[in-house]
Each structure stands twice: as structure tokens, then as C-alpha cells.
C-alpha positions as CSV (number, residue, x, y, z in Angstrom):
1,M,9.3,20.8,76.7
2,P,10.2,22.7,73.5
3,P,13.9,22.4,72.4
4,Y,16.2,25.1,73.6
5,L,17.9,27.4,71.1
6,Q,21.1,27.0,69.3
7,K,23.3,29.8,67.8
8,G,21.9,30.7,64.4
9,D,18.3,29.8,65.3
10,T,15.6,32.2,64.3
11,I,13.3,34.2,66.7
12,G,10.1,35.7,65.3
13,I,8.7,38.9,66.8
14,T,5.0,39.6,66.5
15,C,2.4,41.7,68.3
16,P,-0.7,39.6,68.7
17,A,-2.4,42.2,71.0
18,G,-1.6,45.9,71.5
19,F,0.2,48.3,69.1
20,M,3.9,48.8,69.4
21,T,6.2,51.1,67.4
22,R,9.1,49.6,65.4
23,E,11.5,52.0,67.2
24,R,10.6,50.4,70.6
25,V,11.6,47.0,69.3
26,Q,14.9,47.9,67.7
27,V,17.1,47.4,70.8
28,C,15.5,44.0,71.3
29,I,16.3,43.0,67.7
30,E,19.9,44.1,68.0
31,T,20.3,42.3,71.3
32,L,18.9,39.0,70.1
33,Q,21.2,39.2,67.1
34,S,24.2,39.8,69.5
35,W,23.1,36.7,71.3
36,G,23.7,34.8,68.1
37,Y,20.1,34.5,66.8
38,N,18.5,35.5,63.5
39,V,15.4,37.7,63.9
40,V,12.3,37.9,61.8
41,V,10.0,40.9,62.5
42,G,6.3,40.6,61.6
43,N,4.2,43.3,60.0
44,T,2.2,43.8,63.2
45,V,5.3,45.4,64.7
46,G,5.0,49.1,64.0
47,S,1.9,48.4,61.8
48,N,-0.3,51.2,60.2
49,S,-3.0,50.5,62.7
50,D,-5.0,53.6,63.8
51,N,-6.4,52.1,67.0
52,Y,-5.3,50.3,70.1
53,F,-4.5,47.0,68.4
54,S,-1.4,46.1,66.3
55,G,-3.8,45.1,63.4
56,T,-7.2,43.7,62.9
57,D,-8.0,40.4,64.7
58,G,-7.5,38.7,61.3
59,E,-4.2,40.3,60.7
60,R,-2.8,39.5,64.1
61,L,-4.2,35.9,64.0
62,K,-2.7,35.3,60.5
63,E,0.8,36.5,61.4
64,F,0.9,34.5,64.7
65,Q,-0.3,31.4,62.9
66,L,2.3,31.8,60.2
67,M,5.1,32.1,62.7
68,L,3.6,29.2,64.8
69,N,3.7,26.9,61.7
70,D,7.0,28.1,60.3
71,D,9.7,25.4,60.9
72,N,12.4,28.0,60.5
73,I,11.2,30.0,63.4
74,K,12.3,28.3,66.6
75,T,10.8,30.8,69.1
76,I,8.1,33.5,69.0
77,L,8.6,36.6,71.1
78,C,5.5,38.7,71.6
79,G,6.5,42.3,71.2
80,R,4.1,43.5,73.9
81,G,0.8,42.5,75.7
82,G,-1.9,45.1,76.4
83,Y,-5.1,43.5,75.2
84,G,-6.1,41.4,72.3
85,M,-5.0,37.7,72.7
86,G,-8.3,36.7,74.1
87,R,-10.0,37.9,70.9
88,I,-8.0,35.4,68.7
89,I,-7.0,32.5,71.0
90,E,-9.9,30.2,70.0
91,K,-9.0,30.6,66.3
92,I,-5.4,29.6,66.6
93,D,-4.6,26.2,65.2
94,F,-2.1,24.4,67.5
95,K,-2.0,21.2,65.5
96,K,1.5,21.7,64.1
97,F,2.7,23.3,67.3
98,K,1.8,20.1,69.2
99,E,3.9,18.1,66.8
100,K,6.9,20.6,66.9
101,P,6.7,22.8,70.0
102,K,8.6,26.0,70.2
103,W,9.1,28.5,72.9
104,L,6.4,31.2,73.1
105,I,7.5,34.2,75.1
106,G,5.6,37.1,76.8
107,F,3.6,38.2,79.8
108,S,0.6,40.4,80.8
109,D,-2.1,39.7,78.1
110,I,0.0,36.8,76.9
111,T,-1.0,35.0,80.1
112,I,-4.0,33.8,78.1
113,L,-1.7,32.1,75.7
114,H,0.4,30.4,78.5
115,S,-2.7,29.2,80.3
116,H,-4.4,28.0,77.1
117,I,-1.4,26.0,76.0
118,H,-0.8,24.5,79.5
119,S,-4.4,23.5,80.0
120,N,-4.9,22.0,76.5
121,Y,-1.5,20.8,75.4
122,K,0.8,20.5,78.4
123,I,3.6,22.2,76.6
124,A,5.9,24.6,78.4
125,T,6.0,28.3,77.6
126,L,8.0,31.3,78.8
127,H,6.5,34.0,81.0
128,A,9.3,36.5,80.5
129,P,10.3,40.1,79.4
130,M,9.1,41.3,76.1
131,A,10.6,43.7,73.6
132,G,10.1,46.9,75.5
133,A,12.2,45.5,78.5
134,F,15.4,45.7,76.4
135,N,15.3,49.5,76.3
136,D,16.9,51.9,78.7
137,G,19.7,49.6,79.6
138,G,17.4,46.7,80.3
139,A,19.2,44.5,77.7
140,E,22.2,44.3,80.1
141,G,20.1,43.7,83.2
142,E,19.7,40.4,85.1
143,Y,16.0,40.1,84.1
144,V,16.4,40.3,80.4
145,L,19.5,38.1,80.7
146,S,17.3,35.6,82.6
147,L,15.4,35.2,79.3
148,K,18.7,34.5,77.5
149,N,19.6,31.9,80.1
150,A,16.2,30.2,79.8
151,L,16.3,30.0,76.0
152,E,19.8,28.4,76.3
153,G,18.4,25.8,78.6
154,K,20.2,26.9,81.8
155,K,18.6,25.6,84.9
156,I,16.6,28.4,86.7
157,K,17.4,29.3,90.3
158,Y,16.2,32.6,91.7
159,E,16.4,34.1,95.2
160,C,14.7,37.0,96.9
161,A,14.5,38.4,100.4
162,A,11.9,37.1,102.8
163,H,8.8,39.2,103.5
164,E,6.9,39.6,106.8
165,F,3.8,38.0,105.3
166,N,5.5,35.0,103.9
167,K,4.3,31.5,105.0
168,K,7.4,29.4,105.5
169,G,7.7,26.0,104.0
170,E,8.6,24.0,100.8
171,A,6.5,23.2,97.8
172,I,7.2,21.1,94.6
173,G,4.9,21.4,91.6
174,E,4.4,22.6,88.1
175,L,4.5,26.4,87.9
176,V,1.4,28.1,86.4
177,G,0.0,31.6,86.5
178,G,0.8,35.1,85.3
179,N,-1.3,38.3,85.2
180,L,-4.1,38.2,87.9
181,A,-6.7,39.9,85.7
182,L,-6.2,37.5,82.8
183,L,-6.2,34.5,85.1
184,A,-9.6,35.7,86.5
185,H,-10.9,36.3,83.0
186,C,-9.9,32.8,81.9
187,V,-12.1,31.1,84.5
188,G,-14.9,29.2,82.8
189,T,-13.2,29.3,79.4
190,S,-11.1,26.8,77.4
191,S,-8.0,28.7,78.7
192,D,-8.8,28.1,82.3
193,I,-6.1,26.4,84.4
194,K,-6.3,23.6,86.9
195,T,-4.2,24.6,90.0
196,K,-4.4,21.6,92.2
197,G,-0.9,20.6,93.4
198,K,0.7,23.4,91.5
199,I,2.7,26.5,92.3
200,L,0.7,29.5,91.3
201,F,2.3,32.9,90.6
202,I,0.3,36.2,90.2
203,E,1.2,39.8,89.4
204,D,-0.6,42.8,87.9
205,V,-0.4,46.5,86.9
206,G,-2.5,49.6,87.1
207,E,-5.4,48.1,88.9
208,Y,-7.6,49.6,91.6
209,I,-7.1,48.0,94.9
210,Y,-10.7,46.9,95.2
211,N,-10.4,45.3,91.8
212,V,-7.5,43.2,93.0
213,D,-9.6,42.1,95.9
214,R,-12.5,41.2,93.6
215,M,-10.2,39.2,91.2
216,L,-8.7,37.3,94.1
217,Y,-12.1,36.4,95.4
218,Q,-12.9,35.2,91.9
219,L,-10.0,32.8,92.0
220,K,-10.9,31.7,95.5
221,R,-14.6,31.1,94.8
222,S,-13.7,29.1,91.7
223,G,-11.4,26.9,93.8
224,K,-8.1,28.0,92.3
225,L,-6.6,28.7,95.7
226,D,-7.8,25.7,97.6
227,K,-5.3,23.0,96.9
228,L,-2.2,24.7,95.7
229,A,1.3,23.4,96.4
230,G,2.4,27.0,96.9
231,L,1.8,30.6,95.9
232,I,4.1,33.3,94.6
233,V,3.0,36.9,94.8
234,G,4.8,39.1,92.4
235,G,4.6,42.9,91.9
236,F,1.4,44.8,91.8
237,T,2.8,47.9,90.2
238,E,1.1,51.3,89.6
239,S,-1.9,50.3,91.8
240,K,-4.6,52.9,92.4
241,D,-7.0,53.6,95.2
242,T,-10.5,55.0,95.0
243,E,-11.5,58.5,96.2
244,R,-12.9,56.8,99.3
245,P,-10.0,54.6,100.3
246,F,-10.4,50.8,100.2
247,G,-8.7,50.7,103.6
248,K,-6.1,47.9,103.0
249,T,-3.0,47.4,101.0
250,I,-2.8,44.7,98.3
251,D,-0.4,42.7,100.5
252,V,-2.8,42.8,103.4
253,I,-5.7,41.8,101.1
254,I,-3.8,38.8,99.8
255,K,-2.6,37.8,103.3
256,E,-6.2,37.8,104.6
257,I,-7.6,35.9,101.7
258,L,-4.9,33.2,102.1
259,A,-5.2,33.0,105.9
260,E,-7.0,29.6,105.9
261,Y,-4.5,27.9,103.7
262,K,-1.4,26.1,105.0
263,Y,0.8,26.0,101.9
264,P,4.0,28.2,101.5
265,V,3.5,31.7,100.2
266,C,6.1,34.1,99.0
267,F,5.4,37.9,98.7
268,N,7.3,40.4,96.7
269,F,8.9,38.0,94.2
270,P,10.6,39.7,91.2
271,V,8.0,39.0,88.6
272,S,6.0,42.0,87.5
273,H,5.3,44.7,84.9
274,G,8.3,46.6,86.2
275,K,11.9,46.0,85.5
276,E,11.9,43.2,88.1
277,N,10.6,40.4,85.9
278,Y,12.5,37.1,85.9
279,A,11.9,34.6,83.1
280,L,9.7,31.7,84.3
281,K,8.9,28.5,82.5
282,V,5.1,27.9,82.7
283,G,4.2,24.2,83.0
284,V,7.6,23.1,84.3
285,G,8.3,21.6,87.7
286,Y,9.9,23.9,90.3
287,K,10.8,23.7,94.0
288,L,9.8,26.7,96.1
289,K,11.5,27.2,99.5
290,A,10.2,30.0,101.7
291,G,12.7,30.3,104.5
292,K,13.2,32.6,107.4
293,N,15.6,34.9,105.6
294,K,15.2,34.3,101.9
295,V,13.1,32.6,99.2
296,I,14.5,30.2,96.6
297,L,12.7,29.1,93.4
298,E,14.5,26.5,91.3
299,E,13.9,23.9,88.7
């Protein structure tokens, strides 16, 4: 477990994947400073890139590596996800990080980073809101504030309403997961996760319904769903259907794929690409209780 932050500690902000303007990060910078932290902003934030990425693979790798190795930077917040972490993950040197872990924050494409670190080094990371979530009043909302609480070391306890497809029960295990597409893409790589006895959470954005079905079958066929302690289904926002409809909702697809399993399942948990995105510590033990009227997830 990396050390929690103290007032005056420094947070580095970098964009190891997609491009993000400096303006979109400004509220995040000011908010982190108001929480009592110093902020160092990398050159990949608002870079001069003329394409999708926040810099070349080499530039993004170099900046991330520098922040990872810098003892003065106690936490790294990824400005955004998008796509790009998978292009550099194999070249990151985690030797110093293993000796002096620090909190690494992000979601979406950053799922690869979480999975890679959990699988190879068993060090906890934070699946949590990134810089863009601080805008439009988000900095005062409960989801961004859940990141603040996590960084300060406050014990996590979240609740949400029960869903008609939930499977009631209790589960205890390490929490792993993140973006469904990235979890599926990690299968067979050095970033692949072992899920036996663990609580898995999934979410995604902008996917065709048939593609969600395909990715879930990828997890099922590769054994990722077989021996879970429990499963948390987050938001599948901005989903799309084909011209000839797939014929099922995403919730129904998930319900049917999980029909043979007996472990607890929670639908509609507030982890997503939308505003509803609680900070979750990946690789940390949690208790999931799916009850008749509500669901509780706590450390």
C-alpha cells in the first residue's frame, strides 16, 4: 500500500495517453492546491501534439518515468485516458516504484496501468476521477471528493440502491477491474489479471451493445468470471446499437452471461465514465454486501 498523502505533498499531473488541453486541467490544479497539495504539471498536458496523443510514445514514456522516479512527487494523477498506455506499458521501469510506491490515479485507458501493477507488483493503485472530472462543479461533488478522501487514507464505504438483477450475498476479496474493453485487451499479455477469489468491477463508454457482449464472452472464455468472489457492474454510458438491433440491453446481456455463477453481483454501481465515479483502490481488500434494498462496498 503506498503511503497516504500529507499536506504539502506534491502531486504530478501527466497525460500518458490521449491529448488534453491545459485549460481543461486548470480547475483540477487549483482544487488540488486548495486541498493543501503542491502540483507539478507535465509538458504532455496541453502539449503541441497535432494528433490524438499527448505526445509521441517516447515523450509520454519519458515524462511518466521521470514522475515515477521523482521522490518529491508523492502521487501521479493521469490527466485523462483515451488510448495510449498500452503502447508504452512494457517500457516503463518499475524498479524504483517497487521500492517506493506512490499512488497512481486514473481510469479508462489507465486500467492497463492498474492491471499491470497489480498483476506484477501487488501494489495498490487508485481507479478514480481524473482532471476533467473537476470541471463544471465536479470539484465540489461527492465523486471527486471521494478521491480526496482516498488520498488522505480515509476508509472507503459506499452504498447504492439495489437493482432487480442483483444476486444477493456477501463477498470478501481484493478489488480488481476497470474498463471492460481494456480488461479484455489485457488477456494474454503481461498486464492480464488473475481474478480467482477477487471482486471484479467493470464499466465502459461508447461501445456498441454487441461489442460489450463480445468482450464479456472474452472474459468468460478466458476463465475470468469462473471463480470470482463477487462482481460489480458499473455504468455502461453512451452505449450504441447497430442498425439492426442487437435485441438485448447490456444489463440483460450481463445477467444471462452470469446466470450459472452463484457469487454476489451488483448492477448499476456508481463507477463509470459519467459523473458517478467513486474512487476505488485496486488491489485492496473489500467487503461487498448485496442486500435486498441496498448494496454496500467497504474496506
